[in-house]
C-alpha angles and dihedrals in degrees: 000000000000118000086224098058089127090067096064112119096019123127124237130189116203122189117202084024095147098081147004118004093358093054093046091049095048088053091049093050091050093049088059092052102264122141110234136210106201112205122189137156085236111055094199089062092050090047092055090055091047088054092050090052091047092051089060093048098264130133122236144145130207126226128184107225135165101206092210090064111082095203093050092049092049094046090049095052092044089051090060094046094046088051098048107014097237147044126215109162134037120189105192096198109140116115147135137215091223124185119348111209142131109278093248092053096042108105120223087241093058091044090052094048091059092043092048094054104034104034105020088042091055091048094048095049093048093043093053093042097053099077090059098038088052091066096071105354124252146166135286119195120187125199108229125154146232083252111093093013111055104354127051103172095097091114111208093018098106093128094043094047092047091055091048092052092047092052091059090050091047090048090055094048091049093046090060095041095049101038090093088064094048092251114143119205124195139157133222119212109198125191121203109346129171101251137128096248085119087077087070095048124104106190112189124208089238089075088076088065091064103032116121116205116246119196113209129189110255105302122011101224099066097189101055102000092233139069117284124257124245089241092059089056091044088056088059093044091051091051091050091049094050136076089254087081095044095138097042115099134139093027134130114209123199118218106181109116090254091299094139093052093071 
C-alpha cells in the first residue's frame, strides 16, 4: 500500500509540466491517485504527459499556459477547478534560465523576460490558486534553485539567480500569510538535474569575460557523481504536496547531492 494513499482524489496543478521536473512530478502525482492539470507553454508537450498518465489509468488534462500572462494563468487554473470541482496542490515549477550575460551587457528586455517568467509567473500562479486552496487547505510547492540561495558561481546568471532568491523570500511571506487557511508553502532548490531547461538558455560569449575558475575535487556532485534525475526531485515534491509533510511550511529544501557544500 502506498504511503500517500490520503492523496487519492486530490487535484494538482503543475506549471512547466510538459518536461523535466514538472513532467516527473505530474506522473508521480497521478501514480498516487491525484487528478492532474498539466500546464505548459507548449500544449503538445502537456498533451504527451496527459497521454502518459491516461495510459496508466490516471486522469489528467492539458492546458497551454504562458505563466507570465495573467489571463492565461487564471484561465488554466479555472479549467482545472471547473473540471474537478476543487484544487489541493499547486506546483509552481515553470521557469527559464534566460540570457546569460555580464550585468553591464544584459539588456533590460533580457532581464525582464527572465523576471516575467520566473518571478511574475510564480506570483501569478500562487495568486490565482489561493481562492480555491483556501476552501479546504492544501500545499504550494515552488521550484527555486541552489543559484541565488546557496550558490553564486553561475556567472552571467544575475537575472536568473535574482528570481530564484526572490522566490524563496516570496515563499516565506506566503507561508505566513496563508497558514491561517491551512495552506502550506515550501520551495525546492535543485542543483544540477537532467532536464531540458537548457533549451531556454541564451548563453552569450561575453560570459567568458567575467567567469572565475572554480576548481572542484574529482566530480562536482559528491553523493552520486552525476546530475540528479527529475524523478528524484519529483519524490520530494510529492512529499511536500502530501499530508506526510503536514507540519512543514515556509521552508526551502536543497536537493543537489551535496553539490553546493563543496
